[in-house]
N, CA, C and O of each residue as an XYZ file, in Angstrom:
660
protein
N     -30.352     76.049    -22.648
C     -29.883     74.935    -23.478
C     -28.609     74.332    -22.890
O     -28.492     73.114    -22.755
N     -27.640     75.213    -22.535
C     -26.374     74.728    -22.008
C     -26.580     73.950    -20.712
O     -25.973     72.897    -20.518
N     -27.438     74.464    -19.821
C     -27.732     73.780    -18.562
C     -28.413     72.448    -18.829
O     -28.139     71.456    -18.153
N     -29.295     72.427    -19.812
C     -29.994     71.193    -20.166
C     -29.002     70.124    -20.634
O     -29.119     68.961    -20.248
N     -28.038     70.508    -21.455
C     -27.020     69.559    -21.925
C     -26.165     69.093    -20.755
O     -25.883     67.902    -20.630
N     -25.750     70.023    -19.897
C     -24.942     69.655    -18.728
C     -25.697     68.663    -17.849
O     -25.112     67.697    -17.360
N     -26.988     68.898    -17.649
C     -27.798     67.974    -16.842
C     -27.866     66.592    -17.483
O     -27.814     65.579    -16.785
N     -27.983     66.547    -18.808
C     -28.041     65.255    -19.501
C     -26.707     64.521    -19.399
O     -26.675     63.302    -19.229
N     -25.620     65.256    -19.501
C     -24.293     64.639    -19.375
C     -24.100     64.112    -17.955
O     -23.602     63.003    -17.763
N     -24.492     64.905    -16.968
C     -24.404     64.439    -15.582
C     -25.253     63.192    -15.378
O     -24.860     62.286    -14.643
N     -26.403     63.141    -16.017
C     -27.258     61.960    -15.902
C     -26.576     60.735    -16.505
O     -26.660     59.643    -15.943
N     -25.901     60.905    -17.645
C     -25.158     59.787    -18.248
C     -24.120     59.275    -17.254
O     -24.011     58.068    -17.036
N     -23.358     60.186    -16.651
C     -22.325     59.778    -15.691
C     -22.946     59.132    -14.455
O     -22.401     58.164    -13.925
N     -24.068     59.653    -13.997
C     -24.757     59.063    -12.841
C     -25.156     57.620    -13.142
O     -24.972     56.732    -12.311
N     -25.701     57.397    -14.331
C     -26.129     56.045    -14.705
C     -24.928     55.125    -14.875
O     -24.976     53.967    -14.461
N     -23.849     55.623    -15.478
C     -22.632     54.804    -15.588
C     -22.147     54.409    -14.199
O     -21.818     53.247    -13.961
N     -22.103     55.372    -13.284
C     -21.643     55.095    -11.923
C     -22.562     54.109    -11.211
O     -22.085     53.202    -10.529
N     -23.868     54.275    -11.360
C     -24.805     53.393    -10.650
C     -24.749     51.963    -11.184
O     -25.181     51.028    -10.509
N     -24.219     51.793    -12.388
C     -24.043     50.457    -12.964
C     -22.602     49.960    -12.830
O     -22.223     48.968    -13.453
N     -21.806     50.650    -12.020
C     -20.411     50.265    -11.731
C     -19.547     50.175    -12.984
O     -18.678     49.308    -13.082
N     -19.786     51.070    -13.944
C     -18.964     51.106    -15.156
C     -17.683     51.867    -14.849
O     -17.726     52.984    -14.333
N     -16.539     51.258    -15.168
C     -15.261     51.955    -15.062
C     -15.044     52.684    -16.378
O     -14.977     52.061    -17.438
N     -14.936     54.004    -16.306
C     -14.830     54.831    -17.505
C     -14.039     56.091    -17.198
O     -13.824     56.443    -16.038
N     -13.614     56.756    -18.250
C     -13.047     58.093    -18.155
C     -13.581     58.922    -19.310
O     -13.756     58.420    -20.420
N     -13.837     60.194    -19.040
C     -14.200     61.132    -20.094
C     -12.918     61.472    -20.844
O     -11.902     61.807    -20.235
N     -12.972     61.383    -22.173
C     -11.807     61.641    -23.022
C     -12.222     62.616    -24.131
O     -13.318     63.174    -24.091
N     -11.357     62.816    -25.099
C     -11.696     63.643    -26.256
C     -11.845     65.112    -25.914
O     -11.212     65.616    -24.986
N     -12.691     65.792    -26.677
C     -12.857     67.236    -26.544
C     -13.353     67.680    -25.185
O     -12.992     68.761    -24.721
N     -14.181     66.862    -24.530
C     -14.666     67.224    -23.198
C     -13.520     67.195    -22.193
O     -13.453     68.048    -21.308
N     -12.620     66.225    -22.319
C     -11.441     66.179    -21.448
C     -10.511     67.348    -21.755
O      -9.899     67.910    -20.847
N     -10.403     67.713    -23.024
C      -9.595     68.880    -23.404
C     -10.154     70.122    -22.709
O      -9.396     70.915    -22.150
N     -11.480     70.293    -22.743
C     -12.112     71.439    -22.080
C     -11.878     71.395    -20.570
O     -11.593     72.421    -19.953
N     -11.997     70.214    -19.981
C     -11.749     70.070    -18.543
C     -10.337     70.541    -18.189
O     -10.126     71.164    -17.148
N      -9.380     70.241    -19.058
C      -7.988     70.616    -18.798
C      -7.659     72.039    -19.261
O      -6.492     72.431    -19.265
N      -8.671     72.810    -19.648
C      -8.456     74.234    -19.837
C      -8.602     74.810    -21.226
O      -8.448     76.019    -21.395
N      -8.891     74.001    -22.226
C      -9.030     74.545    -23.580
C     -10.363     74.114    -24.177
O     -10.523     72.967    -24.594
N     -11.314     75.037    -24.216
C     -12.611     74.736    -24.812
C     -12.559     74.999    -26.306
O     -12.053     76.025    -26.761
N     -13.088     74.058    -27.050
C     -13.289     74.248    -28.490
C     -14.577     73.536    -28.862
O     -15.016     72.627    -28.159
N     -15.175     73.946    -29.956
C     -16.385     73.285    -30.429
C     -16.033     71.914    -30.970
O     -14.939     71.712    -31.497
N     -16.940     70.986    -30.844
C     -16.767     69.677    -31.479
C     -16.684     69.895    -32.981
O     -17.357     70.766    -33.533
N     -15.852     69.096    -33.633
C     -15.712     69.216    -35.085
C     -16.060     67.888    -35.738
O     -15.895     66.822    -35.145
N     -16.543     67.975    -36.970
C     -16.895     66.764    -37.702
C     -15.673     66.205    -38.422
O     -14.565     66.716    -38.261
N     -15.874     65.166    -39.207
C     -14.758     64.499    -39.889
C     -14.058     65.405    -40.902
O     -12.929     65.126    -41.305
N     -14.718     66.483    -41.315
C     -14.111     67.425    -42.264
C     -13.416     68.582    -41.555
O     -12.867     69.475    -42.200
N     -13.444     68.561    -40.211
C     -12.808     69.619    -39.445
C     -13.678     70.845    -39.247
O     -13.193     71.881    -38.794
N     -14.957     70.743    -39.580
C     -15.880     71.865    -39.428
C     -16.597     71.776    -38.086
O     -16.876     70.685    -37.587
N     -16.891     72.942    -37.508
C     -17.597     72.969    -36.228
C     -18.935     72.252    -36.360
O     -19.683     72.466    -37.314
N     -19.215     71.407    -35.392
C     -20.447     70.621    -35.401
C     -21.527     71.346    -34.613
O     -21.230     72.059    -33.654
N     -22.770     71.166    -35.013
C     -23.873     71.764    -34.268
C     -24.302     70.883    -33.098
O     -25.193     71.250    -32.331
N     -23.672     69.731    -32.965
C     -23.992     68.791    -31.896
C     -22.764     68.560    -31.027
O     -21.666     68.329    -31.536
N     -22.955     68.622    -29.734
C     -21.891     68.348    -28.779
C     -21.512     66.869    -28.860
O     -22.376     66.016    -29.061
N     -20.238     66.570    -28.705
C     -19.731     65.199    -28.786
C     -19.138     64.830    -27.435
O     -18.313     65.569    -26.897
N     -19.546     63.710    -26.890
C     -19.059     63.249    -25.590
C     -18.446     61.870    -25.764
O     -19.118     60.932    -26.192
N     -17.163     61.752    -25.429
C     -16.431     60.496    -25.604
C     -16.048     59.911    -24.251
O     -15.581     60.617    -23.357
N     -16.259     58.602    -24.123
C     -15.872     57.866    -22.922
C     -14.956     56.712    -23.323
O     -15.202     56.023    -24.313
N     -13.909     56.514    -22.547
C     -13.076     55.318    -22.684
C     -13.519     54.395    -21.559
O     -13.458     54.765    -20.387
N     -13.963     53.200    -21.913
C     -14.406     52.259    -20.883
C     -13.411     51.099    -20.788
O     -12.768     50.724    -21.768
N     -13.308     50.544    -19.581
C     -12.431     49.400    -19.358
C     -13.029     48.199    -20.093
O     -14.141     47.781    -19.769
N     -12.311     47.629    -21.086
C     -12.902     46.590    -21.931
C     -12.809     45.172    -21.362
O     -12.500     44.229    -22.090
N     -13.075     45.024    -20.066
C     -13.165     43.685    -19.484
C     -14.589     43.170    -19.701
O     -15.501     43.955    -19.960
N     -14.777     41.857    -19.597
C     -16.117     41.301    -19.796
C     -17.116     41.863    -18.788
O     -18.214     42.278    -19.162
N     -16.738     41.876    -17.518
C     -17.658     42.382    -16.499
C     -18.043     43.826    -16.741
O     -19.218     44.180    -16.644
N     -17.072     44.663    -17.052
C     -17.355     46.075    -17.280
C     -18.165     46.285    -18.560
O     -19.004     47.183    -18.634
N     -17.906     45.451    -19.562
C     -18.667     45.504    -20.817
C     -20.159     45.290    -20.545
O     -21.003     46.022    -21.063
N     -20.472     44.285    -19.733
C     -21.880     44.017    -19.427
C     -22.466     45.078    -18.495
O     -23.658     45.377    -18.572
N     -21.642     45.649    -17.616
C     -22.098     46.792    -16.816
C     -22.454     47.961    -17.736
O     -23.462     48.638    -17.539
N     -21.602     48.185    -18.750
C     -21.864     49.253    -19.720
C     -23.161     48.989    -20.479
O     -23.962     49.903    -20.675
N     -23.371     47.753    -20.904
C     -24.616     47.428    -21.610
C     -25.836     47.705    -20.734
O     -26.846     48.213    -21.222
N     -25.749     47.375    -19.445
C     -26.857     47.662    -18.524
C     -27.100     49.167    -18.421
O     -28.245     49.619    -18.398
N     -26.014     49.933    -18.358
C     -26.142     51.392    -18.290
C     -26.753     51.943    -19.577
O     -27.617     52.819    -19.536
N     -26.303     51.428    -20.711
C     -26.843     51.893    -21.993
C     -28.335     51.590    -22.105
O     -29.103     52.392    -22.636
N     -28.732     50.430    -21.602
C     -30.161     50.085    -21.604
C     -30.936     51.077    -20.746
O     -32.016     51.529    -21.126
N     -30.376     51.411    -19.584
C     -31.028     52.382    -18.700
C     -31.108     53.764    -19.357
O     -32.009     54.547    -19.058
N     -30.167     54.054    -20.249
C     -30.183     55.316    -20.994
C     -31.132     55.279    -22.192
O     -31.234     56.247    -22.945
N     -31.824     54.152    -22.358
C     -32.821     54.053    -23.410
C     -32.326     53.469    -24.717
O     -33.016     53.550    -25.733
N     -31.134     52.880    -24.706
C     -30.581     52.304    -25.928
C     -30.930     50.818    -26.020
O     -30.996     50.123    -25.006
N     -31.148     50.350    -27.223
C     -31.445     48.930    -27.452
C     -30.123     48.167    -27.549
O     -29.398     48.291    -28.537
N     -29.821     47.391    -26.535
C     -28.547     46.668    -26.482
C     -28.742     45.154    -26.442
O     -27.786     44.417    -26.199
N     -29.956     44.683    -26.676
C     -30.243     43.251    -26.556
C     -29.358     42.401    -27.462
O     -28.900     41.336    -27.047
N     -29.111     42.850    -28.686
C     -28.283     42.045    -29.594
C     -26.866     41.885    -29.044
O     -26.222     40.864    -29.282
N     -26.377     42.887    -28.310
C     -25.043     42.780    -27.721
C     -25.059     41.849    -26.512
O     -24.113     41.093    -26.293
N     -26.131     41.906    -25.732
C     -26.249     41.035    -24.561
C     -26.384     39.573    -24.959
O     -25.996     38.679    -24.208
N     -26.937     39.336    -26.143
C     -27.179     37.968    -26.603
C     -26.013     37.385    -27.398
O     -26.071     36.225    -27.804
N     -24.969     38.157    -27.624
C     -23.815     37.645    -28.375
C     -23.219     36.436    -27.662
O     -23.090     36.431    -26.438
N     -22.861     35.421    -28.427
C     -22.255     34.235    -27.821
C     -20.758     34.424    -27.601
O     -20.182     33.793    -26.714
N     -20.128     35.275    -28.385
C     -18.699     35.552    -28.203
C     -18.451     37.062    -28.246
O     -17.905     37.579    -29.221
N     -18.857     37.767    -27.183
C     -18.637     39.217    -27.177
C     -17.142     39.539    -27.186
O     -16.329     38.782    -26.656
N     -16.802     40.655    -27.784
C     -15.404     41.086    -27.878
C     -15.282     42.513    -27.346
O     -15.194     43.461    -28.127
N     -15.275     42.673    -26.008
C     -15.245     44.013    -25.431
C     -14.079     44.873    -25.915
O     -14.210     46.092    -26.017
N     -12.947     44.250    -26.211
C     -11.774     45.030    -26.620
C     -11.943     45.674    -27.987
O     -11.159     46.545    -28.365
N     -12.956     45.254    -28.729
C     -13.211     45.831    -30.048
C     -14.647     46.323    -30.196
O     -15.135     46.491    -31.314
N     -15.319     46.552    -29.081
C     -16.721     46.977    -29.125
C     -16.833     48.480    -28.913
O     -16.722     48.982    -27.795
N     -17.052     49.172    -30.002
C     -17.211     50.622    -30.035
C     -18.700     50.928    -30.155
O     -19.393     50.330    -30.979
N     -19.188     51.846    -29.345
C     -20.608     52.212    -29.389
C     -20.749     53.699    -29.674
O     -20.037     54.518    -29.092
N     -21.666     54.046    -30.568
C     -21.999     55.453    -30.846
C     -23.515     55.586    -30.840
O     -24.236     54.804    -31.460
N     -23.975     56.608    -30.116
C     -25.404     56.875    -30.046
C     -25.651     58.348    -30.310
O     -24.975     59.215    -29.756
N     -26.618     58.616    -31.154
C     -27.047     59.985    -31.445
C     -28.204     60.302    -30.506
O     -29.290     59.735    -30.629
N     -27.964     61.202    -29.576
C     -29.019     61.645    -28.678
C     -29.519     63.005    -29.165
O     -28.986     63.559    -30.126
N     -30.522     63.530    -28.513
C     -31.152     64.761    -29.001
C     -30.160     65.915    -29.163
O     -30.119     66.548    -30.218
N     -29.372     66.190    -28.143
C     -28.477     67.347    -28.179
C     -27.005     67.009    -28.337
O     -26.176     67.907    -28.484
N     -26.673     65.736    -28.310
C     -25.264     65.375    -28.419
C     -25.100     63.949    -28.905
O     -26.024     63.137    -28.878
N     -23.884     63.683    -29.350
C     -23.480     62.343    -29.756
C     -22.623     61.782    -28.636
O     -21.815     62.498    -28.044
N     -22.799     60.510    -28.348
C     -22.020     59.890    -27.280
C     -21.311     58.661    -27.841
O     -21.928     57.818    -28.492
N     -20.012     58.572    -27.582
C     -19.194     57.449    -28.037
C     -18.594     56.748    -26.829
O     -18.149     57.393    -25.880
N     -18.587     55.418    -26.875
C     -17.921     54.600    -25.859
C     -16.824     53.828    -26.567
O     -17.091     53.014    -27.451
N     -15.592     54.090    -26.171
C     -14.414     53.550    -26.840
C     -13.745     52.490    -25.973
O     -13.545     52.721    -24.780
N     -13.391     51.331    -26.537
C     -12.727     50.287    -25.758
C     -11.216     50.490    -25.649
O     -10.559     49.828    -24.846
N     -10.671     51.385    -26.439
C      -9.227     51.654    -26.388
C      -8.964     53.051    -26.930
O      -9.794     53.636    -27.626
N      -7.784     53.570    -26.592
C      -7.306     54.830    -27.151
C      -5.989     54.549    -27.847
O      -5.186     53.745    -27.374
N      -5.775     55.198    -28.947
C      -4.632     54.908    -29.809
C      -3.276     55.047    -29.104
O      -2.394     54.211    -29.303
N      -3.104     56.068    -28.302
C      -1.794     56.327    -27.714
C      -1.563     55.732    -26.342
O      -0.507     55.952    -25.747
N      -2.527     54.979    -25.823
C      -2.412     54.449    -24.463
C      -2.661     52.950    -24.469
O      -3.572     52.463    -25.139
N      -1.846     52.228    -23.720
C      -1.919     50.768    -23.738
C      -2.709     50.154    -22.597
O      -3.200     49.033    -22.725
N      -2.843     50.865    -21.480
C      -3.426     50.248    -20.294
C      -4.512     51.128    -19.677
O      -4.230     52.195    -19.132
N      -5.751     50.665    -19.773
C      -6.833     51.390    -19.111
C      -6.544     51.478    -17.615
O      -6.701     52.535    -17.006
N      -6.128     50.376    -17.040
C      -5.890     50.324    -15.594
C      -4.873     51.379    -15.149
O      -5.082     52.069    -14.151
N      -3.778     51.498    -15.894
C      -2.744     52.477    -15.552
C      -3.280     53.905    -15.700
O      -3.050     54.750    -14.835
N      -3.989     54.167    -16.789
C      -4.556     55.502    -16.992
C      -5.632     55.812    -15.951
O      -5.746     56.947    -15.490
N      -6.414     54.806    -15.587
C      -7.464     55.000    -14.588
C      -6.852     55.367    -13.237
O      -7.409     56.180    -12.500
N      -5.719     54.773    -12.919
C      -5.035     55.091    -11.659
C      -4.536     56.536    -11.648
O      -4.384     57.131    -10.582
N      -4.279     57.102    -12.831
C      -3.766     58.474    -12.947
C      -4.851     59.498    -13.273
O      -4.544     60.673    -13.477
N      -6.089     59.081    -13.324
C      -7.179     59.953    -13.769
C      -7.381     61.138    -12.826
O      -6.912     61.135    -11.688
N      -8.081     62.135    -13.321
C      -8.546     63.258    -12.512
C     -10.017     63.010    -12.206
O     -10.773     62.595    -13.085
N     -10.422     63.259    -10.983
C     -11.827     63.078    -10.605
C     -12.404     64.398    -10.115
O     -11.749     65.155     -9.399
N     -13.621     64.654    -10.510
C     -14.365     65.799     -9.991
C     -15.736     65.291     -9.558
O     -16.240     64.294    -10.073
N     -16.316     65.992     -8.611
C     -17.665     65.661     -8.173
C     -18.554     66.865     -8.429
O     -18.306     67.960     -7.924
N     -19.588     66.644     -9.220
C     -20.575     67.677     -9.530
C     -21.948     67.143     -9.154
O     -22.352     66.072     -9.607
N     -22.651     67.885     -8.334
C     -23.986     67.476     -7.888
C     -23.979     66.034     -7.358
O     -24.867     65.242     -7.673
N     -22.971     65.714     -6.558
C     -22.806     64.392     -5.942
C     -22.548     63.276     -6.946
O     -22.740     62.103     -6.626
N     -22.118     63.622     -8.151
C     -21.794     62.627     -9.174
C     -20.300     62.710     -9.447
O     -19.795     63.741     -9.891
N     -19.593     61.607     -9.177
C     -18.151     61.583     -9.447
C     -17.923     61.302    -10.927
O     -18.492     60.369    -11.494
N     -17.082     62.126    -11.539
C     -16.770     61.991    -12.959
C     -15.264     61.851    -13.100
O     -14.504     62.661    -12.570
N     -14.836     60.816    -13.822
C     -13.414     60.566    -14.055
C     -13.015     61.113    -15.421
O     -13.666     60.846    -16.431
N     -11.932     61.883    -15.428
C     -11.380     62.435    -16.662
C      -9.993     61.859    -16.893
O      -9.254     61.602    -15.943
N      -9.646     61.659    -18.148
C      -8.299     61.252    -18.513
C      -7.328     62.325    -18.031
O      -7.600     63.516    -18.186
N      -6.201     61.919    -17.450
C      -5.224     62.891    -16.958
C      -4.656     63.705    -18.116
O      -4.726     63.286    -19.272
N      -4.103     64.850    -17.804
C      -3.518     65.718    -18.828
C      -2.417     64.997    -19.597
O      -2.392     65.046    -20.827
N      -1.507     64.327    -18.890
C      -0.409     63.631    -19.570
C      -0.928     62.540    -20.503
O      -0.438     62.397    -21.623
N      -1.912     61.776    -20.050
C      -2.467     60.718    -20.903
C      -3.256     61.300    -22.074
O      -3.244     60.745    -23.173
N      -3.934     62.405    -21.839
C      -4.670     63.066    -22.920
C      -3.705     63.528    -24.013
O      -3.973     63.351    -25.201
N      -2.598     64.112    -23.610
C      -1.592     64.561    -24.585
C      -0.991     63.364    -25.316
O      -0.752     63.437    -26.522
N      -0.745     62.267    -24.608
C      -0.215     61.056    -25.263
C      -1.203     60.527    -26.298
O      -0.808     60.143    -27.398
N      -2.482     60.508    -25.945
C      -3.509     60.047    -26.882
C      -3.588     60.965    -28.095
O      -3.634     60.494    -29.231
N      -3.603     62.256    -27.857
C      -3.677     63.227    -28.957
C      -2.433     63.139    -29.843
O      -2.531     63.270    -31.063
N      -1.275     62.920    -29.240
C      -0.027     62.811    -30.015
C      -0.059     61.617    -30.953
O       0.442     61.695    -32.074
N      -0.640     60.519    -30.506
C      -0.708     59.310    -31.336
C      -1.640     59.498    -32.528
O      -1.420     58.903    -33.584
N      -2.663     60.307    -32.374
C      -3.617     60.534    -33.465
C      -3.079     61.541    -34.474
O      -3.191     61.337    -35.682
N      -2.510     62.598    -33.989
C      -1.881     63.681    -34.763
C      -2.728     64.237    -35.913
O      -2.197     64.595    -36.964
N      -4.035     64.305    -35.707
C      -4.897     65.019    -36.649
C      -4.699     66.514    -36.397
O      -4.229     66.888    -35.323
N      -5.038     67.370    -37.344
C      -4.855     68.813    -37.119
C      -5.493     69.309    -35.822
O      -4.882     70.100    -35.102
N      -6.720     68.856    -35.509
C      -7.355     69.324    -34.272
C      -6.610     68.812    -33.043
O      -6.578     69.491    -32.016
N      -6.007     67.620    -33.131
C      -5.251     67.080    -31.999
C      -3.963     67.861    -31.780
O      -3.582     68.132    -30.641
N      -3.297     68.219    -32.862
C      -2.070     69.015    -32.758
C      -2.383     70.369    -32.131
O      -1.641     70.846    -31.272
N      -3.478     70.985    -32.556
C      -3.908     72.268    -31.970
C      -4.262     72.086    -30.493
O      -3.897     72.921    -29.666
N      -4.967     71.010    -30.155
C      -5.307     70.737    -28.752
C      -4.052     70.616    -27.898
O      -3.987     71.185    -26.809
N      -3.056     69.880    -28.381
C      -1.809     69.692    -27.631
C      -1.135     71.036    -27.382
O      -0.712     71.332    -26.264
N      -1.041     71.839    -28.429
C      -0.402     73.158    -28.310
C      -1.120     74.002    -27.252
O      -0.477     74.600    -26.389
N      -2.434     74.046    -27.323
C      -3.216     74.855    -26.380
C      -3.166     74.286    -24.960
O      -3.075     75.045    -23.995
N      -3.223     72.977    -24.826
C      -3.152     72.368    -23.496
C      -1.810     72.645    -22.835
O      -1.753     72.961    -21.647
N      -0.737     72.528    -23.597
C       0.595     72.802    -23.036
C       0.722     74.265    -22.640
O       1.295     74.580    -21.597
N       0.190     75.161    -23.465
C       0.256     76.593    -23.169
C      -0.533     76.911    -21.897
O      -0.067     77.676    -21.052
N      -1.705     76.335    -21.761
C      -2.576     76.649    -20.628
C      -2.187     75.918    -19.341
O      -2.600     76.317    -18.252
N      -1.407     74.864    -19.460
C      -1.042     74.071    -18.284
C       0.443     74.099    -17.977
O       0.927     73.272    -17.204
N       1.179     75.039    -18.568
C       2.615     75.130    -18.269
C       2.788     75.645    -16.851
O       2.030     76.490    -16.374
N       3.802     75.113    -16.196
C       4.001     75.469    -14.782
C       5.067     76.488    -14.604
O       5.353     76.892    -13.476
């Protein structure tokens, strides 16, 4: 099951890359990448039975349409978004329920002002010839600090403990 989910996540990143989408993995998956694994939690703070994968995408018009092309390739119906006469990428949030996980595409993060600046500071890893961009540790902590939900406060504490030099 775990390998199957990992393969599906890698496939999502492969499709994003093949459609030239500028993105970074954020949220709980980025927290795990930086050393602290925890289960995804729902809005009530309870452990979820479904993995949650969050992406921050660059909300430019070109990248927005690249994202729509990638989402279509992932089997999502995006025609209504492609046909919009006045698309608003800076406020276009997408959530899709897939078989084993939920996937969110976010046009902004609360604690960060510039996708471009954060993208320049990102961490990159290559798995099975697929490059994956993760939000840097400092930017992840800034984002979590701005939200200050109980799970974010716990994430910050654990990330600092595990990444102290």
